Structures are given as structure tokens and as C-alpha cells.
N, CA, C and O of each residue as an XYZ file, in Angstrom:
704
protein
N     -12.717    191.291    176.620
C     -12.320    190.283    175.448
C     -11.640    188.991    175.479
O     -10.559    188.782    176.029
N     -12.310    188.190    174.885
C     -11.382    186.900    174.920
C     -10.995    186.118    173.819
O     -11.724    185.431    173.103
N      -9.332    186.349    173.726
C      -8.402    186.168    172.886
C      -7.890    184.851    172.713
O      -7.878    184.300    173.814
N      -7.504    184.178    171.903
C      -7.133    182.741    171.220
C      -5.672    182.975    171.940
O      -5.103    184.000    172.316
N      -5.309    181.579    171.972
C      -3.839    181.316    172.240
C      -2.753    181.628    171.012
O      -3.153    181.287    169.899
N      -1.801    182.064    171.059
C      -0.796    182.634    169.672
C      -0.677    181.644    169.278
O      -1.126    181.471    168.145
N      -0.211    180.805    169.775
C       0.535    179.393    169.130
C      -0.676    178.465    168.448
O      -0.225    177.589    167.710
N      -2.198    178.499    168.566
C      -3.100    178.185    168.297
C      -3.178    179.051    166.557
O      -3.063    178.715    165.378
N      -3.431    180.255    167.319
C      -3.806    181.295    166.368
C      -2.663    180.764    165.037
O      -3.065    180.496    163.905
N      -1.081    180.683    165.498
C      -0.199    180.956    164.041
C      -0.426    179.192    163.351
O      -0.214    178.766    162.216
N      -0.811    178.665    164.291
C      -0.838    177.252    163.165
C      -2.260    177.090    162.216
O      -2.332    176.655    161.067
N      -3.780    177.777    163.426
C      -4.283    177.724    161.912
C      -4.297    178.863    161.087
O      -4.923    178.680    160.043
N      -3.752    180.101    161.241
C      -3.164    181.041    159.974
C      -2.071    180.267    159.218
O      -2.050    180.753    158.087
N      -1.167    179.307    159.312
C      -0.279    178.461    158.495
C      -1.012    178.289    157.753
O      -0.899    179.221    156.957
N      -2.219    177.275    157.268
C      -3.052    177.254    156.217
C      -3.878    177.857    155.345
O      -4.715    177.241    154.686
N      -3.693    179.097    155.290
C      -3.884    180.337    154.888
C      -2.540    179.987    153.621
O      -1.410    179.660    153.984
N      -2.861    180.105    152.412
C      -2.188    180.309    151.351
C      -2.318    182.009    150.953
O      -3.200    182.779    150.571
N      -0.842    182.064    151.303
C      -0.571    183.427    150.950
C       0.634    183.335    149.824
O       1.363    182.424    149.430
N       0.471    184.808    149.485
C       1.453    185.234    148.393
C       3.037    185.386    149.162
O       3.136    185.672    150.355
N       3.995    185.191    148.443
C       5.248    185.434    148.706
C       5.810    186.485    147.797
O       5.951    186.448    146.575
N       6.179    187.690    148.894
C       6.590    189.119    147.577
C       7.902    189.011    148.600
O       8.118    188.179    149.480
N       8.806    190.302    148.113
C      10.172    191.014    148.792
C       9.817    192.016    148.174
O       9.681    192.308    146.986
N       9.569    192.927    149.929
C       8.797    194.488    149.740
C      10.530    194.732    149.660
O      11.414    193.895    149.845
N      10.644    196.057    149.347
C      12.187    196.622    149.137
C      11.826    198.480    149.223
O      10.870    199.241    149.075
N      13.143    198.524    149.527
C      12.759    200.292    149.542
C      14.433    200.772    149.447
O      15.314    199.913    149.435
N      14.790    202.444    149.372
C      16.046    202.379    148.910
C      16.380    203.327    150.269
O      15.879    204.443    150.132
N      16.878    203.211    151.151
C      17.183    203.844    152.232
C      18.729    204.773    152.212
O      19.497    204.755    151.250
N      18.986    205.634    153.612
C      20.459    206.248    153.606
C      21.567    205.398    153.069
O      22.332    205.770    152.180
N      21.605    204.260    153.651
C      22.506    202.685    153.555
C      22.291    201.778    152.239
O      22.693    200.627    152.070
N      21.459    202.691    151.233
C      21.609    201.427    150.109
C      20.335    201.002    150.480
O      19.490    201.580    151.164
N      20.300    199.455    149.708
C      18.992    198.957    148.808
C      18.669    197.893    150.388
O      19.443    197.180    151.026
N      17.272    198.190    150.578
C      17.066    197.032    152.051
C      15.766    196.464    151.273
O      15.233    197.038    150.323
N      15.326    195.175    151.867
C      14.493    193.686    151.595
C      14.209    193.219    152.613
O      15.048    193.166    153.513
N      12.694    192.645    152.808
C      12.717    191.669    153.435
C      11.550    190.547    152.682
O      10.946    190.901    151.669
N      11.409    189.690    153.072
C      10.107    188.842    152.621
C       8.852    188.949    153.383
O       8.758    188.722    154.590
N       7.869    189.318    152.585
C       6.572    189.588    152.845
C       5.387    188.409    152.474
O       5.335    188.179    151.266
N       4.569    187.739    153.187
C       3.298    187.566    153.167
C       2.190    188.186    153.205
O       1.263    187.620    152.625
N       1.996    189.070    153.648
C       1.109    189.747    154.484
C       0.816    190.411    153.192
O       0.437    191.553    153.452
N       0.825    190.197    151.891
C       0.626    191.718    150.701
C      -0.952    191.174    150.011
O      -1.259    190.009    149.758
N      -1.762    192.359    149.823
C      -2.867    192.181    148.832
C      -3.498    192.991    148.370
O      -3.722    193.960    149.095
N      -4.146    192.996    146.815
C      -4.432    194.205    146.651
C      -5.807    195.120    147.304
O      -6.771    194.630    147.893
N      -5.656    196.040    147.113
C      -6.701    196.756    148.013
C      -7.836    197.590    147.361
O      -9.012    197.402    147.676
N      -7.473    198.475    146.487
C      -8.590    199.672    145.491
C      -7.866    199.638    143.962
O      -6.654    199.531    143.775
N      -8.531    199.714    143.292
C      -8.622    199.698    141.411
C      -8.640    201.621    141.788
O      -7.633    202.261    141.484
N      -9.581    202.190    142.297
C      -9.802    203.391    142.260
C      -9.339    204.399    143.133
O     -10.316    205.108    143.373
N      -8.462    204.774    143.660
C      -7.019    204.613    143.019
C      -6.510    203.281    143.384
O      -7.056    202.612    144.261
N      -5.523    202.899    142.761
C      -5.002    202.192    142.613
C      -4.195    201.400    144.123
O      -2.968    201.393    144.022
N      -4.535    201.008    144.940
C      -3.884    201.233    146.293
C      -3.061    199.613    146.172
O      -2.950    198.985    145.119
N      -2.567    199.181    147.473
C      -2.021    197.704    147.822
C      -1.903    197.873    149.351
O      -1.873    198.988    149.873
N      -1.850    196.951    149.907
C      -1.355    196.779    151.231
C      -0.633    195.766    151.782
O      -0.971    194.672    151.332
N       0.556    195.715    152.887
C       1.368    195.182    152.848
C       1.466    195.511    154.919
O       1.279    196.674    155.274
N       1.693    194.650    155.808
C       1.873    194.683    156.541
C       3.576    193.936    157.798
O       4.294    192.939    157.869
N       3.416    195.043    158.378
C       5.378    194.799    159.258
C       5.025    194.800    160.587
O       4.241    195.539    161.182
N       5.805    193.739    161.046
C       5.958    194.241    162.329
C       6.576    195.558    162.837
O       7.403    196.273    162.272
N       5.851    195.744    164.299
C       6.105    197.171    164.015
C       7.805    197.446    164.489
O       8.253    198.574    164.286
N       8.700    196.402    165.107
C       9.849    196.516    165.094
C      10.850    196.031    163.746
O      12.069    195.909    163.857
N      10.238    195.833    162.715
C      11.201    195.440    161.488
C      12.139    196.806    160.903
O      11.570    197.800    160.452
N      13.384    196.713    160.969
C      14.256    197.800    160.180
C      13.710    197.897    158.629
O      14.061    198.897    158.003
N      12.998    197.070    158.063
C      12.648    198.042    156.394
C      11.591    198.627    156.800
O      11.612    199.790    156.399
N      10.312    198.312    157.632
C       9.720    199.235    157.899
C       9.733    200.645    158.144
O       8.927    201.466    157.704
N      10.836    200.876    158.973
C      11.507    202.289    159.804
C      12.233    202.852    158.071
O      12.483    204.005    157.719
N      12.337    202.099    157.612
C      13.358    202.547    156.164
C      11.799    203.346    155.099
O      11.635    204.515    154.748
N      11.053    202.303    154.904
C       9.743    202.623    154.343
C       9.307    203.689    154.571
O       9.245    204.552    153.696
N       8.627    204.010    156.644
C       8.443    205.259    157.206
C       9.049    206.424    156.524
O       8.358    207.347    156.094
N      10.814    206.370    156.384
C      11.423    207.552    155.946
C      11.509    207.861    155.066
O      11.778    209.058    154.965
N      11.377    207.168    153.953
C      11.821    207.523    152.388
C      10.177    207.651    151.818
O       9.994    208.081    150.679
N       9.197    207.315    152.545
C       7.701    207.061    151.825
C       7.701    206.391    150.271
O       7.077    207.033    149.427
N       8.155    205.535    149.977
C       8.132    204.584    149.462
C       8.500    203.388    149.098
O       9.694    203.567    149.336
N       8.459    202.351    148.729
C       8.671    201.266    148.593
C       8.221    200.329    147.067
O       7.661    200.848    146.101
N       8.677    198.686    147.172
C       8.402    198.554    145.847
C       8.100    197.031    146.301
O       8.440    196.653    147.422
N       7.393    196.099    145.309
C       7.074    195.351    145.799
C       7.249    193.798    144.629
O       6.897    193.787    143.450
N       7.762    192.839    145.253
C       8.461    192.095    144.083
C       7.553    190.548    144.458
O       7.604    189.857    145.475
N       6.818    190.386    143.309
C       6.024    188.872    143.764
C       6.813    187.825    143.346
O       7.318    187.721    142.228
N       6.882    187.283    143.986
C       7.520    186.122    143.443
C       7.282    184.983    142.658
O       6.052    184.922    142.671
N       7.699    184.016    141.963
C       7.157    183.473    140.911
C       7.860    182.062    141.464
O       8.960    182.016    142.015
N       6.890    180.791    141.169
C       7.212    179.207    141.399
C       8.854    179.436    140.999
O       9.255    180.126    140.062
N       9.760    178.611    142.037
C      11.028    178.316    141.665
C      11.831    179.437    142.791
O      12.985    179.042    142.956
N      11.620    180.365    143.381
C      11.969    181.283    143.439
C      12.449    181.227    145.029
O      13.249    182.006    145.546
N      11.799    180.167    145.657
C      11.950    179.780    147.261
C      13.130    180.492    147.623
O      13.218    181.158    148.654
N      14.049    180.356    146.772
C      15.587    180.400    147.575
C      15.704    182.122    147.676
O      16.434    182.516    148.586
N      15.156    183.010    146.960
C      14.936    184.575    147.170
C      14.248    184.496    148.512
O      14.602    185.087    149.533
N      13.021    183.530    148.344
C      12.191    183.971    150.044
C      13.106    184.083    151.056
O      13.391    184.928    151.905
N      13.592    182.702    150.646
C      14.730    182.800    151.853
C      15.614    183.045    152.287
O      15.976    182.904    153.455
N      16.192    183.509    151.322
C      17.674    184.653    151.659
C      16.894    186.097    152.343
O      17.328    186.580    153.389
N      15.471    186.818    151.471
C      15.438    187.998    152.204
C      14.548    187.736    153.445
O      13.979    188.705    153.949
N      14.405    186.659    153.909
C      13.984    186.329    155.458
C      14.913    186.237    156.322
O      14.637    186.540    157.482
N      16.592    185.684    155.906
C      17.244    185.337    156.781
C      18.343    186.776    157.211
O      19.190    187.358    156.532
N      17.765    187.039    158.941
C      18.597    187.554    159.469
C      19.946    187.568    159.205
O      20.629    186.559    159.382
N      20.616    189.083    158.613
C      21.827    188.966    158.391
C      22.499    188.626    157.012
O      23.511    189.242    156.679
N      22.009    187.751    156.281
C      22.184    187.319    154.723
C      22.202    189.070    153.911
O      21.528    190.093    154.032
N      23.534    188.576    152.976
C      23.856    189.464    151.921
C      22.197    189.508    151.087
O      21.878    188.520    150.424
N      21.455    190.426    151.165
C      20.534    189.961    150.299
C      20.207    190.383    149.033
O      19.225    190.083    148.355
N      21.356    191.286    148.722
C      21.447    192.035    147.449
C      22.763    191.799    147.195
O      23.244    192.763    146.600
N      23.451    191.040    147.365
C      24.852    190.261    146.868
C      24.645    189.115    145.870
O      23.531    189.009    145.356
N      25.442    188.404    145.606
C      25.223    187.430    144.600
C      24.907    185.991    145.510
O      25.564    185.531    146.444
N      24.071    185.641    145.086
C      24.090    185.597    143.352
C      22.167    186.712    143.046
O      21.669    186.780    141.923
N      21.693    187.192    143.940
C      21.003    187.972    143.784
C      20.899    188.997    142.528
O      21.423    190.109    142.591
N      20.247    188.586    141.479
C      19.925    189.904    140.440
C      19.434    190.836    140.589
O      18.234    190.622    140.419
N      19.653    192.175    140.899
C      18.357    193.076    140.468
C      18.905    194.355    139.802
O      20.099    194.477    139.525
N      17.900    195.382    139.539
C      18.640    196.497    139.452
C      17.371    197.754    139.618
O      16.203    197.373    139.556
N      17.566    198.727    139.755
C      16.504    199.926    140.429
C      15.406    200.383    139.278
O      15.973    200.745    138.248
N      14.313    200.432    139.235
C      13.299    200.709    138.861
C      12.337    201.743    139.356
O      11.354    201.306    139.954
N      12.435    202.886    139.227
C      11.843    204.151    139.276
C      12.596    204.721    140.887
O      12.247    205.719    141.517
N      13.390    204.011    141.156
C      14.462    204.358    141.877
C      14.210    203.256    143.479
O      14.023    203.679    144.620
N      14.252    202.516    143.248
C      13.296    201.288    144.214
C      14.270    200.052    143.744
O      14.523    199.806    142.564
N      14.744    199.358    144.803
C      15.572    197.942    143.891
C      14.467    196.920    143.466
O      13.516    196.734    144.225
N      14.540    196.396    142.536
C      13.523    195.495    141.713
C      14.144    194.019    141.320
O      15.003    194.125    140.445
N      13.961    192.966    141.663
C      14.487    191.356    141.756
C      14.595    191.159    140.128
O      13.546    191.602    139.659
N      15.200    190.812    139.386
C      15.286    190.749    137.858
C      14.541    189.756    137.841
O      14.149    189.821    136.676
N      14.005    188.797    138.310
C      13.465    188.116    137.667
C      12.267    187.030    138.538
O      12.079    185.832    138.748
N      11.706    188.261    138.821
C      10.482    188.086    139.814
C       9.302    188.071    138.969
O       9.378    188.713    137.921
N       7.893    187.264    139.316
C       6.891    187.387    138.453
C       5.936    188.620    138.054
O       5.113    188.700    137.142
N       6.377    189.708    139.200
C       5.436    190.746    139.213
C       6.215    191.809    139.757
O       7.136    191.540    140.528
N       5.998    192.776    139.499
C       6.423    194.118    140.505
C       5.311    195.185    140.735
O       4.332    195.159    139.990
N       5.394    196.053    141.648
C       4.270    197.176    142.037
C       5.638    198.375    142.628
O       6.579    197.919    143.278
N       5.582    199.371    142.407
C       6.052    200.536    142.753
C       4.769    201.028    143.558
O       3.615    200.843    143.172
N       5.091    201.600    144.585
C       3.950    202.083    145.289
C       5.207    203.551    146.430
O       6.344    203.596    146.898
N       3.744    204.607    146.318
C       4.254    205.567    147.454
C       3.805    205.154    148.244
O       3.037    204.244    147.933
N       3.870    205.342    149.167
C       3.372    205.507    151.173
C       2.159    206.480    150.825
O       2.382    207.619    150.413
N       0.522    205.859    151.054
C      -0.394    206.619    150.920
C      -0.526    206.922    152.540
O      -0.448    208.129    152.768
N      -0.731    205.996    153.868
C      -1.682    205.720    154.625
C      -0.580    204.626    155.744
O       0.292    203.882    155.295
N      -0.862    204.764    157.013
C      -0.326    204.056    157.711
C      -1.546    203.542    158.918
O      -2.301    204.358    159.448
N      -1.560    202.729    159.087
C      -3.001    202.115    159.840
C      -2.074    201.304    161.043
O      -0.985    200.830    160.718
N      -2.448    201.210    162.083
C      -2.100    200.470    163.837
C      -2.335    199.233    163.419
O      -2.773    199.536    162.309
N      -2.385    198.084    163.444
C      -3.385    197.154    163.658
C      -2.109    195.924    164.385
O      -1.245    195.308    163.761
N      -2.441    195.885    166.044
C      -1.792    194.977    167.135
C      -0.070    195.616    167.003
O       0.614    196.617    167.220
N      -0.027    194.625    166.636
C       1.919    194.070    166.887
C       2.505    194.409    165.691
O       3.735    194.391    165.645
N       1.720    194.791    164.467
C       2.150    195.375    163.062
C       1.563    196.720    162.965
O       1.019    197.241    163.938
N       1.672    197.391    161.635
C       1.696    198.777    160.839
C       1.102    198.029    159.829
O       1.478    196.866    159.684
N       0.337    198.436    159.187
C      -0.540    197.922    157.740
C      -0.261    199.477    156.952
O      -0.623    200.513    157.510
N       0.288    199.488    155.863
C       0.883    200.532    155.000
C      -0.145    200.005    153.836
O      -0.367    198.870    153.414
N      -0.614    201.123    153.534
C      -1.522    201.382    151.959
C      -0.059    202.078    150.974
O       0.766    202.942    151.271
N      -0.174    201.550    150.197
C       0.655    201.680    149.074
C       0.131    202.507    147.907
O      -0.753    201.815    147.404
N       0.227    203.507    147.312
C      -0.427    203.941    146.010
C       0.664    203.664    144.721
O       1.730    204.244    144.516
N       0.090    202.689    144.010
C       0.350    202.025    142.770
C       0.923    203.388    141.822
O       0.223    204.327    141.442
N       2.119    203.231    141.615
C       2.410    204.398    140.804
C       3.467    203.931    139.364
O       3.837    204.758    138.532
N       3.825    202.443    139.316
C       4.343    201.671    138.104
C       4.162    200.345    138.522
O       4.285    200.019    139.703
N       3.711    199.103    137.104
C       3.960    198.014    137.737
C       4.393    197.341    136.665
O       5.031    197.922    135.787
N       4.074    195.911    136.592
C       4.725    195.271    135.851
C       4.672    193.513    135.973
O       5.034    193.141    137.090
N       4.337    192.524    135.149
C       4.542    191.500    135.492
C       5.211    190.241    134.322
O       5.421    190.541    133.147
N       5.426    189.146    134.752
C       6.096    188.081    133.833
C       5.366    187.094    133.772
O       4.861    186.775    134.848
N       5.042    186.300    132.645
C       3.986    185.130    132.682
C       4.358    183.990    133.537
O       4.271    182.902    132.968
N       4.830    183.965    135.008
C       5.079    183.433    135.822
C       4.062    182.430    136.539
O       3.149    183.091    137.034
N       3.943    181.366    136.714
C       3.345    180.867    137.778
C       3.513    181.299    139.429
O       4.520    180.938    140.037
N       2.365    182.161    140.152
C       3.315    182.826    141.659
C       3.976    181.707    142.481
O       3.953    180.490    142.295
N       4.672    182.563    143.604
C       5.052    181.724    144.329
C       4.214    181.659    145.682
O       4.155    182.767    146.215
N       3.559    180.663    146.369
C       2.756    180.728    147.750
C       3.952    180.287    148.916
O       5.150    180.020    148.830
N       2.988    180.358    150.024
C       3.080    180.000    150.823
C       2.082    179.370    151.935
O       1.307    180.214    152.385
N       1.936    178.080    152.471
C       1.071    177.237    153.106
C       1.617    176.299    154.244
O       2.724    175.765    154.179
N       0.837    176.164    155.176
C       1.216    174.608    155.837
C       2.904    174.833    155.876
O       3.494    173.759    155.760
N       3.807    176.024    156.017
C       4.756    176.150    156.354
C       5.911    175.705    155.260
O       7.046    175.406    155.631
N       5.434    175.688    153.630
C       6.202    175.174    152.630
C       5.968    175.905    151.091
O       4.841    175.953    150.597
N       6.604    176.201    150.727
C       6.630    177.042    149.498
C       5.666    176.111    148.108
O       5.992    174.942    147.902
N       4.982    176.491    147.595
C       4.541    176.034    145.978
C       4.068    177.214    145.492
O       4.437    178.324    145.876
N       3.209    176.976    144.603
C       2.113    177.358    143.506
C       0.955    176.504    144.048
O       1.061    175.346    144.453
N      -0.480    177.447    143.981
C      -1.527    177.112    144.246
C      -2.376    176.384    142.777
O      -3.507    175.913    142.895
N      -1.676    176.392    141.520
C      -2.385    176.615    140.458
C      -1.721    175.580    139.238
O      -0.500    175.435    139.302
N      -2.214    175.090    138.492
C      -1.969    174.736    137.197
C      -1.309    175.986    136.231
O      -1.298    175.869    135.006
N      -0.820    177.065    136.845
C      -0.910    178.473    135.365
C      -0.165    177.536    134.466
O      -0.763    177.425    133.396
N       0.912    176.836    134.523
C       2.116    176.725    133.619
C       1.379    175.781    132.600
O       1.493    176.086    131.413
N       0.832    174.963    132.836
C      -0.318    173.848    132.209
C      -1.477    174.418    131.512
O      -2.296    173.724    130.908
N      -1.545    176.060    131.637
C      -2.546    176.426    130.762
C      -2.602    176.346    129.159
O      -1.515    176.416    128.585
N      -3.654    176.219    128.451
C      -3.457    176.142    126.764
C      -2.858    177.149    127.052
O      -2.763    177.646    128.174
N      -2.285    177.630    125.795
C      -2.061    179.311    125.392
C      -1.968    179.292    123.519
O      -1.046    178.948    122.780
N      -3.098    179.724    123.269
C      -2.712    179.811    121.633
C      -1.948    180.682    121.036
O      -1.596    181.834    121.289
N      -1.590    179.322    119.517
C      -0.090    180.224    119.202
C      -0.776    181.553    119.236
O      -1.900    181.863    119.632
N       0.535    182.503    118.533
C       0.553    183.729    118.243
C      -0.344    183.917    116.736
O      -1.465    184.419    116.817
N       0.005    183.646    115.856
C      -0.777    182.846    114.349
C      -2.112    183.216    114.634
O      -2.712    184.250    114.338
N      -2.581    181.963    115.413
C      -3.914    182.179    115.581
C      -4.543    183.131    116.263
O      -5.709    183.368    115.947
N      -4.024    183.761    117.166
C      -4.519    185.035    117.560
C      -4.627    186.575    116.780
O      -5.526    187.412    116.862
N      -3.275    186.605    115.952
C      -3.304    187.792    114.901
C      -4.321    187.523    113.609
O      -4.901    188.402    112.971
N      -4.398    185.927    113.361
C      -5.368    185.328    112.627
C      -7.083    186.099    112.991
O      -7.745    186.837    112.262
N      -7.386    185.602    114.306
C      -8.504    185.837    114.889
C      -8.588    187.708    115.180
O      -9.797    187.905    115.301
N      -8.222    188.400    115.257
C      -8.027    189.536    115.350
C      -8.284    190.341    113.952
O      -9.134    191.231    113.950
N      -7.581    190.044    112.805
C      -7.515    190.404    111.335
C      -9.341    189.943    111.128
O      -9.981    190.612    110.317
N      -9.924    189.023    111.749
C     -11.357    188.971    111.285
C     -12.557    190.043    111.477
O     -13.674    189.808    111.015
């Protein structure tokens, strides 16, 4: 089998626009979390998502032990949270991070979206494990998503600029 050079693979994959999330769980030592960009929706029936972790990840070990995890979908302008949760040794849940417990999982207060999951299955994938999560709860805020590509944060769309009808127009339309 022919394989490609790891540095070339990394360089090409850096061009792929990826969502920026903070995956969390609560273990014996309290809340745990890490920045993860390998997140995607997987199935509507049943509602499943997937997220991949390096086999050496301490957060992965906690998720495997608890069987539950939360996914905080970060919004535009939340790159500080992404960096904090990606930095080794950082006090990730200390000030200025604002968070609370939702369905027994750490949830970041101002995240653009939230998905609570029970671990459904684990698939071996090279140096990573791919986790499938059965969605047990979710929510969203009306914020543009934070994405990562070419080793920089941004947003992919003009989400914040889209036209929004006035609530009175929507109510009138429903009354017709």
C-alpha cells in the first residue's frame, strides 16, 4: 500500500474548512474539555454525531470512562475559547470561561450550539478513535459559526448579514 508523506497530508488537509467545537465531559476530577475540529453530523434516525480523538487524548479516556460527552459549537469571535481549550496546562474552565452544567455535562455559556450525547460506539481509525454519539439534547443560538481553515479562524458565510423579517411581519403572515 502506498501512503503519502505526513507533512504533505497535513498541508492539504489544512485547506479543509472545519467546524470549531469544544468537546466536554465530567469525570471523577471534574469538568474536562478540549478543542476539536473533527466533528460532524452523521444520522437523523437515530440522531447521531461523530467526533475523532487521538488515541493518546486524556479527554478521550474520560469520555470512554463516562460514556457521555457534550459538543459546544463555537461561534464567530470565540477563537479565544478555541485557543484556551487547545492549550496544554491551561485552566480551561477557570475565569474568564463562563460555563454551566446541562444534562450533567459542561456547557459553554455563549456557544453557538450545544449537543449532548451518550457514547453509542467507537470505531478504530488509524491513530485516532472515531466516537459516535447518540444525541440526547441540543440547542442553538443565532450566531455565525466559527470555522478553521488554512490555520486561521473565521466564518464561512455572510450569516450575520442575512435578511431577517421583522417579527410583526412574521406574525401577520401566520395570521393570514
